[in-house]
N, C-alpha and C positions, 0 to 999 in steps of 0.2 A: 504494500500500500504506500502511496506517496506520502512524504513527510508532512505536507500541509493537511492532507486528509486525515492522517492520524491525529494531528493536533486539533483539527476541527471536531473530530469525534470526542477527543478529551474535553474540549471546552463545552461541547453540547451536553456531555454527561455531567460535567461539573455544574453547569448552569441549571440543568434539569433537576439536580439534587439540591439546589439551593446553596451550593458550596462556593460559588464565585461571585458574590456581590461586589460591585466595583469599589466599594469603600474599604474592603478588607483583603487581607492576604489569604490565599487559599491553602488548605492542607492537602489538596489532591496532589498525587505524584506528578512530577513534571513530564511533559510529552517526550517521545522517544528522540534519541540522538541519531546522527547519521555519520557515515564514514567521512574523514577529512578529505578523501579523494573524490567524493561525490560533489557535483556542482550544485550550488543553490540556484533555484529558479527565482529571479529577482524582477520585480516590476519597478518602473521609475515614474513617480508622480511629479511632473515638471521635468522638462528635458533641455532647457537652454540656459545660458549664462552659467551661474554656479552649478546648475544641474548637470551640465556636460562633464564637468570635472568629477562629480560624484559618480556618474555613470561609467566614465572611463576607469575610475579607481576600482570599480566592481566588475569590469569587463572580463576578467579571467573566470568569473562564474558564468552563468547562463542568463543573459538579459532576455526575458520572454515577453515583456509587456511595457508599453510606453503610453503615458497619458499627458496631454497638454491642451490648454484652451486655445492655443495659437496654432492653427493648422499649418502655417509656414514652418514654424519651429519643429512641429511634429513630423512633417514630411522630410525635413533635412536630417533629423535624427534617425528616422526609419530607414533612410537610405544607407546609413551606417550599420544599422541592425535590421536587415530586411526580413529576418525570420520572426520578428516580434509582432504581436497583435497591438493595434493602436486604438486609443480611446480619447475622446474629448473630455468626457466626464470621468474623474478618477473613481467615482463610486461604481461605475461599470467595470473598471479594471479590477477592483477588489473582489468582484464576483468570479474572476478567472480561477478555475479550479486547480491549476498546476503551480500556483505561486507558493513560495516559501517565505518571501520577505519583500519589503518595499523600501525604496529610498525616496524621501520626500524633500523636494527642493523648490517649493512654491513660495509665493509671498507670505509674509508672517501670518496674515489673517486667516489663512486656510490650513495652517499646520495642524491645529487641534482636530478639526473634523477628519482630515485624512489620516492622522496618526491614530486617533481613538478607534475609528471604524476598522482600520487595518488590524489593530491589536485584538479587537473583538472578533475579528474573522480568523484569528489564530496566526497572524503573520508577525514575523520579526520586523522591527522598524529602525531605520536610520533616518533621523530627522534633522534638517539644518537648524542652525541657531538663528534667532532665539527659539527655544522649544515651542513656545506658544505666544499668543497675543495678549493674554490676561493672566493675572495671578491665579485665579480660580481654574483656568484651563490647565496651567502647569500642574496644579495639585491633582486635578482629575487624571491627567495623563500618567502621573507617577502611580496613582492608585490603580489605574487600569493595567499598567504594565505588570504590577505585582499580582493582581488578581488573575490575569490571563497567562502569567508565567511565560511571557515571550521575551526575547532578547532585544534590548534597545541600546542605541548609541546616539548621543547628541553630537551634532555636526561641528564641534570645535576641533577641526582637523589638526590644528597646531598643538593640541593637548599632548599628542604623542611625539612631537618633534624633539630633536636632541636639545635644542636651545631651551625650550620650556622645561623639559625634564631636568636639565642641568640647573636651571634657576630654582626649581623646587628643591633639589638636593642641597644647594647652597643655603637656602633659607632654613631648611629643616636642620642643617648642621650648625646653624647660628654662626656662620662664618663672619658676618658683619655685626654680630651681637643681636640682641632682641630688637625687633622692629619698633620704631617710634612713630613713623608716619609713612603713608603711601600716597603717591601722586601718579595719576594715569591720565594720558591725554591723547587726542586724535585730531587731525586736521579735518576729518569729516564733520558735517555732511558734504558730499560732492553732488548733491541734488538740492533742489529748492526746499527751504524750510522757512517758517515764519510768514507763510503766505495764506491767502484765502482760497476758497475753492475756485479752480480754473473754469473758464467758460466751456460749455458743451461744444462738442465737435463731432463731425461724422465718424462713425465707428468703422475701422478697417474691416473689410470683408473676411479676412482670415482669422479674426478674433471673435470668440464667443464671449461677449461682454457679460452676459448674465452669469455664466459659469465662472468667469474671472472674479466677479463680485462675490460669488459664493454666499457665505453667511453675513457679509457686510451689508449695511443699509443701502437701499437702491439709490443710485445717482446716475446721471447721464455720463457717457464716456467723455473724456477730455484728453487732450494731448499730454503725454508725459507720464500718466499713471503706469502704463505698460511700456518699457520693461523695468525701469529702475526707480523712477521718481515716486512710486508708491511708498517708498521707505520713509518719506517725510510726513505722510498723512496719518493722523491718528487712527482712522478707520481701517488702514491697511498695514502700516508699518510701526516700527518702534523707535524711529529716529536714529541719530548717531549713537546714542547710548545703547540701544538695543542691538545695533549693528556691530559695533566694535567693542562694547563693554565685555561681552562673553569671551572675546579673544584676549584683549589686553589684560583683563583682570583674572583670567583663568589660573595662571601660576600662583597668584596671590591667594586666591580662594583655596587652591589645592594645598599649598604649603602651609598656610596659616589655619587651615580648616575652618574658614569663616562660614557662618550660617547666614542669617539675615540681620540687617542693621537695626539698632534700637532707635536711632534718631536720624532724620534726613533734613538737611538744609539746602536751599537752592538760591542761585542767582542766574539770571538769564536775560536774553533779549525778549521782547514782547512775545507772548505765547498766544497763538490764535486758537479758536475752537476747532480749526481744520488741521493744523499742522504743528509740528514741534518747532521750538525756537531756533533762530539762526545760530545761536551759541548758548552754551550753558556751563555752569560750574555747580557740581552736586557734591555735597559733603555727607558721607555716610559714617556714622559713628557705631562701632561694633562693641558690644559689652564684653565679648570674650574672643580672644584669638590665640592660637598656639604660637610660640616663638615670638611673642610681641608684648609690648607694653599695654596695660589695660587702663581705660578703654583705648581702642585704636581708631583713628580717623583715616579713612580712605577718601581722597578728593579726586573727582573726575572732572575733566575739562574737554570741551569739544568746540567745533566751529572756529578753530584757530586760537582759542584761548589756551594758554600754557602756564605751568607753575613758574613762579618767580625764581630768579637766580638765588635769592636768599633761601628759598624753600628747598631747592634741589642741588645747589652748587654748580649749576650749568647756565651760562648766559644765553646760549642759543640752542635749546634742545631740538632734536629732529622732529618732524611732523607728528610722529606717533611713538608712544613708548610708555613705560612704567618705571618709576624710580622709587625704590624703597630705602628709607633712611633708617640705619641701624645705629646701635650704640658705638660701634667701632668702624663704621664705614657705610658705603652706599652700594646698592645693586641696581644697575640699569638693565631692564629687560626690553630689547627691541621688539617691534611688532613681528608677527607671523613666524614665531619660533626661531628667530635668529639667535646667535650666540650672545649670552648675557655678559655684562662687563662689571667686574668687581672693582670698587674704588675704596681702598682702605685708608683710614685717616692717617695711619703711620707710614703710608707709602709702601707697605710690605706687599709681597705677592704671594697670596696663599695658594697652596696646592689644592687643586680642585679636580675631583674625579670626573671623568667624561661619561655622561650618561648616554647610552646608545639611543638613537632615534627608533621609533616604531612606525608601522603603517596603521593609521587610525581605522581605515576601512577594512583592512585584512584582519585586524583585531576583532572587529564586529563580526565578520564573516566566520572566523574560526569559532567564536563564541556561539553563533547561531547553530553551527554543526554539532557542537558539543553540549549545547544547553548550559553554558557557563556564563559568567558575568564579564563583559568587556570592561575596558578601563574607564569609560565615561558614560554609564547608563543614565537614563532620565533621572533616576533618584539622586545621582551625584551632581547632575547639572541643575537640579532644582534651586539650590541656594543662590547661585550666581545669576540665573535667569530671573528669579523672583526679585533679587536686589535691583537689577536693571529696570524691571517693570515698576517696582516701587519708586525708583528715582523719577521715572516718567510721570507717575501720578503726582509726586511732589511738584514737578515742573508745571503740570496742568493746574494744580490747586494754587501754587505760588506762595506757599507758606511752609514753615517748619512742621514736620509730622513726626509723631511717635508711633512706632510699629510694635505691636504686641505679638511676639512670636507664638506664645501659647494659644492665644485666641485667634491668631491668623487674621488680625484686623488692626486698623489704626485706632488709637485712643481718641475718643471724643471728636471725631471728624466724619460726619455722615457723608459729606460730598466726596471725600477721598475713598471711603469704603464702597461707595457706589461704583467707583471706577475699578474695583478689584475684579469685576466680571463684566460681561457685555451682553447685550441683547442680540439675538440672531434674526435675520430676515425670515419671513414666512417660508416654510419648506426646509429650513435648516435648523429648526429649534433644537432637535436632538441629534447627537452624533451617532 
């Protein structure tokens, strides 16, 4: 019997017995494993821009299905994988019986529906960052992954890089002493932000706009949403913080074992109801962090804003990066997994073990075959993604917020709590 069919039978039996409620872990035995030499049958939801890289990274397995709302993109990718079945609606792809796993590389606002439905169908899931569009969606996906006992990987591909792994090792060894402050910055956005809704425009014939909108509120098509400018609009994207925060802050969260912040303070350009601000500075205060002074402040900068020379000891920092200030020195972590730089106060040169790099996609694929846990499952991604989403809520509210991790809600701010979830368009109410 095919691996996916076995898993579907397992899920059906568990659900029928009332053993797999989505809010709880299941006690049912995990579905069967398969030989490492067997190829996974993988479907791709989203096929262009970042999706091309994800598909290519999995191409040693068997790509059997492609879904995209853009017929032009779908046609071009199908030409590279002519044996695949193609779909405009990802929900139809998820009905394909020979699938084992899916790779999701759609705009942020459709991550949740695609990932949750895939897991409920017994499929393993690789989902691009940020995991979901709202805090409640993130929580739901983590619960669903545990209940359905599928293998998940968050698309922080640089998490497995040699540079990030080496940075984590340096911090955990306290080479620069306990961390006193963290500053992380990016030159993004490279798309418009701080703008109102653009005027309606004729829809391209190759684009299914209704499916592109998916669960988001209905609106006319406009130039720029597709393929990258959607990132700046609250209905579709998560701004520069949601785009680059999961990357640049990844080694910080991993090494210091950060969960969610207690306090969030913000500065920014004007915030519109439609889109994220042109620039922002967000200060997260964490009550507890390993290898760090308590409490620890992590400051995020975007839109060209950068930390001062007094804060990080560098007059002209590069466009993107993270600087950790320790008791005995500083650690600069470049973007995208490049080699970290240690700057000791006493000018010494510490001996640093070289951490080998790994393949993030192969790590997930191997875990799918063995029913083991990869390096960055949804549960491990939850704190960093939630933190970025909480920062966006603070930007939209424009005031200091106090997050209660036990209640998973803000203290005394109904407006902020209302933004923890979102309403879905008719027909998309339930995933």
